[in-house]
DOVODREN-977391 format. One line per 2 residues: number of its first residue (from 1); their letters; for each residue x negated, y, z of C-alpha. Coordinates in nm, 2 decimals. Each point is the difference from the previous one (the first is absolute). Layout:
NUM> a> X,Y,Z  ...
***
This chain:
1> ms> -1.05,0.24,-1.19  -0.31,0.21,-0.07
3> da> -0.21,-0.24,0.21  0.20,-0.30,-0.15
5> ip> -0.08,-0.39,0.03  0.14,-0.22,-0.34
7> sv> 0.25,-0.21,0.19  0.09,-0.38,-0.12
9> aa> 0.36,-0.14,0.05  0.05,-0.42,0.02
11> sg> 0.25,-0.05,-0.34  0.28,-0.25,0.19
13> pf> 0.20,-0.28,-0.15  0.25,0.26,-0.09
15> es> 0.07,0.38,-0.06  0.17,0.16,0.20
17> ps> 0.20,0.36,-0.08  -0.24,0.28,-0.06
19> ws> 0.19,0.19,0.30  -0.12,-0.26,0.23
21> sl> -0.34,-0.02,-0.09  -0.24,0.10,0.23
23> kv> -0.32,0.03,-0.23  -0.22,0.30,0.01
25> rs> -0.21,0.12,-0.28  -0.28,0.10,0.26
27> na> -0.07,-0.02,0.40  0.00,0.31,0.23
29> gw> -0.34,0.14,0.07  -0.11,0.21,0.33
31> aa> 0.15,0.29,-0.20  0.35,-0.16,0.04
33> la> -0.04,-0.07,0.35  -0.13,0.31,0.07
35> av> 0.30,0.22,-0.20  0.24,-0.19,0.17
37> ll> -0.08,0.05,0.40  -0.06,0.38,-0.12
39> ig> 0.32,-0.03,-0.11  0.16,-0.18,0.32
41> ll> -0.20,0.28,0.25  0.18,0.27,-0.26
43> ad> 0.35,-0.13,-0.01  -0.07,-0.04,0.42
45> qa> -0.02,0.38,0.00  0.31,0.06,-0.21
47> lr> 0.24,-0.28,0.18  -0.17,0.14,0.33
49> tg> 0.18,0.33,-0.05  0.33,-0.11,-0.04
51> tf> 0.06,0.22,-0.23  -0.08,0.05,-0.37
53> gl> -0.25,0.22,-0.11  -0.36,0.09,-0.12
55> aa> -0.15,-0.33,0.11  0.29,-0.24,-0.23
57> sl> -0.09,0.21,-0.26  -0.39,-0.07,0.04
59> vf> 0.07,-0.40,0.04  0.15,-0.02,-0.37
61> gi> -0.27,0.26,-0.09  -0.27,-0.21,0.11
63> aa> 0.17,-0.35,-0.14  0.05,0.12,-0.33
65> vv> -0.38,0.08,-0.04  -0.05,-0.36,0.16
67> mi> 0.25,-0.14,-0.22  -0.21,0.18,-0.32
69> vv> -0.36,-0.05,0.10  -0.01,-0.27,0.17
71> gq> 0.30,-0.22,-0.12  -0.13,0.14,-0.31
73> vr> 0.33,0.06,-0.17  -0.08,0.15,-0.32
75> rl> 0.31,0.02,-0.24  0.17,0.34,-0.07
77> ea> 0.29,-0.10,0.06  -0.07,-0.16,0.43
79> rl> -0.22,0.29,0.00  0.33,0.23,-0.03
81> lv> 0.15,-0.21,0.19  -0.23,0.03,0.30
83> aa> 0.01,0.40,-0.08  0.35,-0.01,0.04
85> av> 0.02,-0.15,0.28  -0.29,0.25,0.13
87> lf> 0.22,0.25,-0.08  0.33,-0.11,0.18
89> ag> -0.24,-0.04,0.32  -0.08,0.36,0.00
91> wl> 0.38,0.11,0.05  -0.10,-0.20,0.36
93> ti> -0.15,0.37,0.13  0.22,0.19,-0.19
95> ra> 0.34,-0.09,0.05  0.19,-0.09,0.35
97> sp> 0.33,-0.10,-0.07  0.03,-0.39,0.05
99> wl> 0.25,0.03,-0.33  -0.37,-0.01,-0.20
101> lw> -0.24,-0.12,0.19  0.13,-0.36,0.06
103> pd> 0.10,0.01,-0.39  -0.41,0.16,-0.08
105> ll> -0.12,-0.25,0.22  0.16,-0.30,-0.19
107> aa> -0.06,0.11,-0.32  -0.36,0.04,0.07
109> lv> -0.03,-0.36,0.14  0.17,-0.11,-0.30
111> ll> -0.18,0.14,-0.23  -0.34,-0.09,0.12
113> gl> 0.14,-0.32,-0.02  0.09,-0.02,-0.36
115> aa> -0.33,0.14,-0.05  -0.18,-0.30,0.18
117> sf> 0.24,-0.23,-0.17  -0.08,0.14,-0.38
119> al> -0.35,0.06,0.07  -0.10,-0.20,-0.29
121> rg> 0.32,-0.10,-0.18  0.35,0.12,-0.05
123> si> 0.17,0.33,-0.02  0.34,0.13,0.18
125> yd> 0.10,0.11,-0.32  0.04,-0.39,-0.12
127> lg> 0.12,-0.15,0.30  0.35,-0.22,0.03
129> ia> 0.20,-0.06,0.32  -0.13,-0.37,0.09
131> el> -0.38,0.13,-0.06  0.09,0.31,0.27
133> va> 0.10,-0.29,0.23  -0.28,-0.22,-0.08
135> ra> -0.26,0.29,0.05  0.12,0.09,0.29
137> th> -0.04,-0.41,0.17  -0.28,-0.02,-0.15
139> aa> -0.16,0.36,0.21  0.20,-0.09,0.31
141> ih> -0.16,-0.33,-0.06  -0.38,0.18,0.00
143> lt> 0.06,0.26,0.28  0.06,-0.32,0.20
145> vg> -0.35,-0.14,-0.07  -0.22,0.31,-0.01
147> vp> -0.18,0.02,0.27  -0.18,-0.36,-0.03
149> fv> -0.08,0.18,-0.37  -0.18,0.27,0.15
151> ar> -0.17,-0.14,0.29  -0.14,-0.29,-0.23
153> pa> -0.36,0.22,0.02  0.03,-0.04,0.37
155> lt> 0.07,-0.36,-0.02  -0.28,-0.07,-0.25
157> ar> -0.24,0.21,0.24  0.03,-0.27,0.32
159> gr> -0.36,-0.17,-0.13  -0.17,0.36,0.07
161> ik> 0.11,-0.04,0.34  -0.19,-0.29,0.10
163> av> -0.26,0.27,-0.02  0.09,0.21,0.25
165> ap> 0.19,-0.28,0.26  -0.29,0.02,0.27
167> vl> 0.06,0.37,0.00  0.37,-0.09,0.06
169> rg> -0.04,-0.25,0.27  -0.23,0.25,0.17
171> il> 0.27,0.24,0.02  0.23,-0.24,0.12
173> ia> -0.19,-0.05,0.30  -0.10,0.31,0.07
175> vp> 0.36,0.14,0.02  0.10,-0.20,0.33
177> ia> -0.33,0.14,0.13  0.03,0.32,-0.10
179> al> 0.32,0.03,0.13  -0.01,-0.11,0.36
181> la> -0.31,0.25,-0.02  0.21,0.25,-0.12
183> gl> 0.25,-0.03,0.26  -0.24,-0.03,0.33
185> la> -0.14,0.38,-0.13  0.33,0.14,-0.09
187> sa> 0.15,-0.11,0.36  -0.33,0.19,0.10
189> dp> -0.01,0.29,-0.23  0.36,0.20,-0.04
191> vf> -0.17,0.18,-0.31  -0.13,-0.29,-0.14
193> as> 0.34,-0.17,0.03  0.19,0.26,-0.17
195> ff> -0.18,-0.09,-0.34  0.20,-0.31,0.02
197> nl> 0.36,0.23,0.03  0.09,-0.07,-0.37
199> nl> 0.40,0.06,0.08  0.03,-0.25,-0.31
201> di> 0.36,-0.01,-0.05  0.12,-0.37,-0.07
203> gt> 0.31,0.09,-0.24  -0.11,0.26,-0.19
205> ll> -0.36,-0.24,-0.06  0.26,-0.29,-0.08
207> sd> 0.20,0.23,-0.24  -0.29,0.14,-0.21
209> vf> -0.14,-0.35,-0.04  0.32,-0.11,-0.16
211> fv> -0.01,0.30,-0.22  -0.29,-0.06,-0.15
213> al> 0.06,-0.37,-0.02  0.32,0.11,-0.19
215> gs> -0.18,0.30,-0.25  -0.24,-0.24,-0.07
217> lc> 0.16,-0.30,-0.10  0.20,0.20,-0.26
219> aa> -0.31,0.14,-0.11  -0.15,-0.35,-0.01
221> gv> 0.32,-0.15,-0.19  -0.02,0.28,-0.27
223> lr> -0.34,-0.07,-0.05  0.06,-0.36,-0.03
225> la> 0.27,0.05,-0.21  -0.21,0.29,-0.25
227> aa> -0.23,-0.30,-0.02  0.20,-0.29,-0.08
229> ep> 0.08,-0.19,-0.33  0.19,0.21,-0.24
231> me> 0.37,-0.15,-0.04  0.13,-0.16,-0.29
233> ri> 0.33,0.19,-0.19  0.30,-0.12,0.13
235> dg> 0.33,-0.02,-0.16  0.25,-0.12,0.26
237> pa> 0.16,-0.35,0.12  0.07,-0.26,-0.33
239> wr> 0.34,-0.03,0.12  0.28,0.21,-0.18
241> lg> 0.38,0.08,0.06  0.24,-0.02,-0.30
243> at> 0.05,0.30,-0.20  0.42,-0.05,0.06
245> ea> -0.05,0.05,0.37  -0.22,0.29,-0.02
247> lv> 0.21,0.12,-0.26  0.33,-0.02,0.23
249> vl> -0.16,0.16,0.27  -0.09,0.29,-0.19
251> av> 0.36,0.06,-0.15  0.11,-0.09,0.33
253> ld> -0.20,0.32,0.17  0.09,0.18,-0.30
255> gv> 0.40,-0.03,0.10  -0.02,0.03,0.30
257> fa> -0.21,0.36,-0.05  0.28,0.10,-0.32
259> af> 0.19,-0.04,0.31  -0.13,0.26,0.22
261> av> -0.05,0.21,-0.30  0.34,0.02,-0.06
263> aq> 0.04,0.12,0.39  -0.19,0.28,-0.06
265> vl> 0.14,0.11,-0.28  0.38,-0.02,0.18
267> sa> -0.13,0.15,0.35  -0.21,0.31,-0.20
269> tg> 0.35,0.05,-0.24  0.25,-0.03,0.30
271> aa> 0.18,-0.33,-0.12  -0.15,-0.14,0.30
273> ae> 0.14,0.23,0.28  0.30,-0.22,0.12
275> tl> -0.22,-0.27,0.06  -0.23,0.23,0.21
277> rs> 0.31,0.10,0.19  0.11,-0.34,0.09
279> ag> -0.32,-0.06,0.12  -0.04,0.27,0.23
281> vt> -0.30,0.14,-0.17  0.00,0.38,-0.15
283> ys> -0.24,0.07,-0.29  -0.24,0.16,0.16
285> dy> -0.05,-0.28,0.24  0.00,-0.26,-0.29
287> ar> -0.23,0.21,-0.23  -0.28,-0.02,0.34
289> sg> 0.02,-0.36,0.02  -0.15,-0.26,-0.11
291> ff> -0.34,0.14,-0.12  -0.20,-0.27,0.15
293> ql> 0.20,-0.26,-0.06  0.00,0.07,-0.37
295> lw> -0.41,0.05,0.04  -0.01,-0.38,0.10
297> vs> 0.21,-0.07,-0.29  -0.26,0.14,-0.22
299> gi> -0.27,-0.21,0.18  0.17,-0.30,-0.02
301> tl> 0.09,0.04,-0.36  -0.35,0.04,-0.10
303> vv> -0.15,-0.30,0.17  0.30,-0.18,-0.16
305> lv> -0.12,0.11,-0.36  -0.36,-0.05,0.05
307> vf> 0.05,-0.37,0.12  0.23,-0.10,-0.18
309> sr> -0.18,0.12,-0.27  -0.33,-0.15,0.02
311> is> 0.18,-0.33,0.12  0.22,-0.06,-0.26
313> rf> -0.09,-0.17,-0.37  0.22,0.14,-0.32
315> ad> -0.08,-0.27,-0.28  0.13,0.19,-0.29
317> rk> -0.04,0.42,-0.07  0.40,0.00,0.04
319> sr> -0.02,-0.13,0.37  -0.27,0.30,0.03
321> la> 0.17,0.28,-0.18  0.31,-0.11,0.18
323> fm> -0.21,0.04,0.38  -0.17,0.30,-0.16
325> vl> 0.32,0.18,0.02  0.15,-0.14,0.28
327> ae> -0.32,0.18,0.25  0.01,0.29,-0.23
329> ca> 0.40,0.06,0.13  -0.11,-0.13,0.35
331> ia> -0.24,0.26,-0.01  0.18,0.29,-0.14
333> lt> 0.31,-0.09,0.27  -0.27,0.01,0.27
335> ll> -0.12,0.35,-0.15  0.36,0.07,0.07
337> id> -0.02,-0.12,0.36  -0.32,0.17,0.09
339> vv> 0.13,0.36,-0.18  0.33,-0.04,0.24
341> af> -0.23,-0.08,0.27  -0.19,0.29,-0.02
343> gr> 0.34,0.17,-0.01  0.13,-0.08,0.29
345> ls> -0.35,0.05,0.19  0.01,0.36,-0.09
347> ly> 0.35,0.07,0.05  -0.03,-0.17,0.39
349> ed> -0.34,0.26,-0.04  0.22,0.30,-0.03
351> ay> 0.23,-0.12,0.29  -0.27,-0.12,0.25
353> gf> -0.35,0.15,-0.12  -0.35,-0.17,-0.07
355> tm> -0.13,-0.30,0.22  -0.33,-0.22,-0.11
357> lr> 0.23,-0.29,-0.09  0.21,0.20,-0.20
359> ly> -0.27,0.17,-0.18  -0.20,-0.38,-0.05
361> sh> 0.35,-0.15,-0.11  0.00,0.28,-0.30
363> vf> -0.37,-0.07,-0.09  0.08,-0.39,-0.01
365> aa> 0.31,0.03,-0.21  -0.24,0.23,-0.26
367> wt> -0.26,-0.23,0.02  0.21,-0.29,-0.04
369> av> 0.18,0.15,-0.30  -0.35,0.00,-0.17
371> vf> -0.07,-0.36,0.08  0.30,-0.07,-0.13
373> vl> -0.09,0.22,-0.31  -0.33,-0.23,-0.03
375> la> 0.18,-0.33,0.03  0.23,0.07,-0.29
377> ad> -0.35,0.13,-0.21  -0.08,-0.37,0.07
379> fl> 0.29,-0.12,-0.11  -0.02,0.12,-0.30
381> gl> -0.35,-0.14,-0.07  -0.22,0.31,0.07
383> wp> -0.35,-0.13,-0.03  0.11,-0.39,-0.03
385> sh> -0.36,-0.09,0.07  -0.05,0.12,0.35
387> rw> 0.18,-0.07,0.27  -0.01,0.37,0.13
389> fv> 0.34,0.06,0.23  -0.12,-0.09,0.35
391> ga> -0.33,0.20,-0.09  0.22,0.30,-0.12
393> tl> 0.25,-0.04,0.27  -0.35,0.03,0.30
395> tt> -0.13,0.33,-0.22  0.40,0.22,0.04
397> al> 0.00,-0.15,0.32  -0.36,0.15,0.09
399> av> 0.08,0.28,-0.21  0.29,0.12,0.26
401> ll> -0.15,-0.10,0.28  -0.34,0.26,-0.11
403> gl> 0.28,0.27,-0.12  0.15,-0.06,0.35
405> nv> -0.35,0.03,0.22  -0.07,0.34,-0.23
407> is> 0.33,0.14,0.03  0.01,-0.10,0.37
409> pe> 0.42,-0.10,0.10  0.03,0.13,0.29
411> av> -0.11,0.37,-0.08  0.29,-0.08,-0.32
413> iv> 0.24,-0.08,0.29  -0.05,0.34,0.21
415> sl> 0.01,0.16,-0.35  0.33,-0.14,-0.10
417> nt> 0.17,0.01,0.34  -0.11,0.35,0.05
419> sh> 0.16,0.05,-0.33  0.36,-0.17,0.10
421> aq> -0.02,0.19,0.29  0.02,0.35,-0.16
423> ta> 0.34,-0.13,-0.15  0.17,-0.26,0.29
425> hk> -0.18,0.24,0.24  -0.09,-0.25,0.27
427> id> -0.35,-0.26,0.04  -0.09,-0.30,0.13
429> sd> -0.24,0.12,0.24  0.06,-0.31,0.19
431> yl> -0.13,-0.21,-0.33  -0.28,0.23,-0.10
433> sq> -0.17,0.00,0.37  0.00,-0.42,-0.09
435> lt> -0.28,0.13,-0.31  -0.35,-0.04,0.02
437> sd> -0.31,0.28,-0.04  0.08,-0.05,-0.39
439> at> 0.29,0.17,0.04  -0.12,0.31,0.26
441> pa> -0.10,0.26,-0.26  0.28,-0.06,-0.19
443> ll> 0.19,0.05,0.31  -0.14,0.32,0.09
445> as> -0.05,0.16,-0.38  0.36,-0.03,0.01
447> rp> 0.16,0.25,0.24  0.02,0.26,-0.20
449> si> 0.23,-0.15,-0.26  0.22,-0.09,0.26
451> dp> 0.25,0.16,0.24  -0.12,0.14,0.27
453> al> 0.27,-0.19,0.23  -0.16,-0.33,-0.15
455> rr> -0.37,0.12,0.04  -0.01,-0.05,0.38
457> qi> 0.02,-0.31,-0.13  -0.23,-0.08,-0.22
459> eq> -0.26,0.22,0.25  0.09,-0.26,0.32
461> va> -0.07,-0.29,-0.26  -0.28,0.10,-0.16
463> ca> -0.17,0.18,0.27  0.00,-0.36,0.24
465> gt> -0.25,-0.17,-0.05  -0.39,0.06,0.11
467> rt> -0.17,0.33,-0.14  -0.37,-0.14,0.04
469> ys> -0.13,-0.29,-0.21  -0.30,-0.18,0.12
471> pp> -0.01,-0.37,-0.04  -0.29,-0.23,-0.02
473> pa> -0.14,0.02,-0.36  0.15,-0.38,-0.09
475> af> 0.35,0.07,0.09  -0.02,0.39,-0.24
477> nw> 0.29,0.05,-0.19  0.03,0.32,-0.23
479> sd> 0.40,0.03,0.07  0.00,-0.01,0.36
481> as> -0.35,0.28,-0.06  0.24,0.21,-0.18
483> aa> 0.31,-0.04,0.21  -0.20,0.10,0.29
485> ea> -0.15,0.34,-0.18  0.37,0.10,-0.16
487> rr> 0.12,0.01,0.35  -0.30,0.23,0.17
489> sg> 0.07,0.21,-0.28  0.33,0.00,-0.02
491> c> 0.20,-0.05,0.33
***
């Protein structure tokens, strides 16, 4: 902290795990207390609007400045994480789709938490699974005790209150007397009585208090985490599974995947046509079914490979090599499943058009393939001196989310569906009406490219919203403003 006071921690009879430690390098000063209250007030303005907008982005912008200036976040990587949090928070003002806003909010919160956790030591590119869990636990502990940390200046100033005690006693004596006199004068003069018609809404007042407290609590916890004693490197549990058990699990996994690959070859060549007919399933239905199950298989396989690679002990080079071969085979076969899932999604969309869920399933399938490639490189021994897989996976996820923010998925959905309508000569206007302001400009711009018979449906959907936009400054959203402008000029 900029006005920090050195903290002295008492030593106990035994050394507790670093992730459970409440020790801090310095105590908070008045600047931290003022900053936390400011963030709480801004959070109240953001939350009381009931929507994402300018105030939500400002909360993270101010929090970033507070972390660097008051929290003294000095390391380059930590500052880059803070900057990334501000970047994703900025999209809360630009986009309107909940498919983007909630992931953006989560990304901003996680990045601020990582910046505080790595304020003094560590790196996301040297972060194991066990250490990730430990740091999350460490952050949760400091979050719960953040308020006493930032309130310390006020608590230590109790001695100064004695100097103003006579004034406080005088106020306590004067209040009931003034209330009695004011009541009498108000009954005698209606103009004077009007001064006391405050029209307070107790419900609104209580919600404001709750929102301020919530924002202040989170800010205090992040500041305390940034001031905490740095965690030591954690390499995972000492207990390890034997190599034989791990190899058996992977061998069975590879066997199941190999059988699935054979089934795909049979279906592609037509050799399984009789099996499909006997099951009462057409080939088109078969091709379009099961894609969500395939994505679940990919996700479960990823967890199994990562967990068993971390909890298994390989006593010799032969067992380690056997595990690597079986793991790489599992990755290759899972990538095949990913390709099949991607293809089945495409067939489904050719028949029924595009939705946000189907688009995000495509994105998830592609991202999963990238993660498996990273895992394969990790198993092959790339950069063996660092535990980079978790950090690389997080980086790719953030890159995908940033790309989605840039391209605007709802605008992509409009473009894909209008292109599909040119050949199918139909469009799901009911689904398009469920999209947010992100889609409105794209809908109006798509009218010249579709049949006149469908153009009326597009206009009804796009022009149904308001053409004026004058929200409170805290609730301003660029996408909503652009949609209103598009309706004024295009409807």
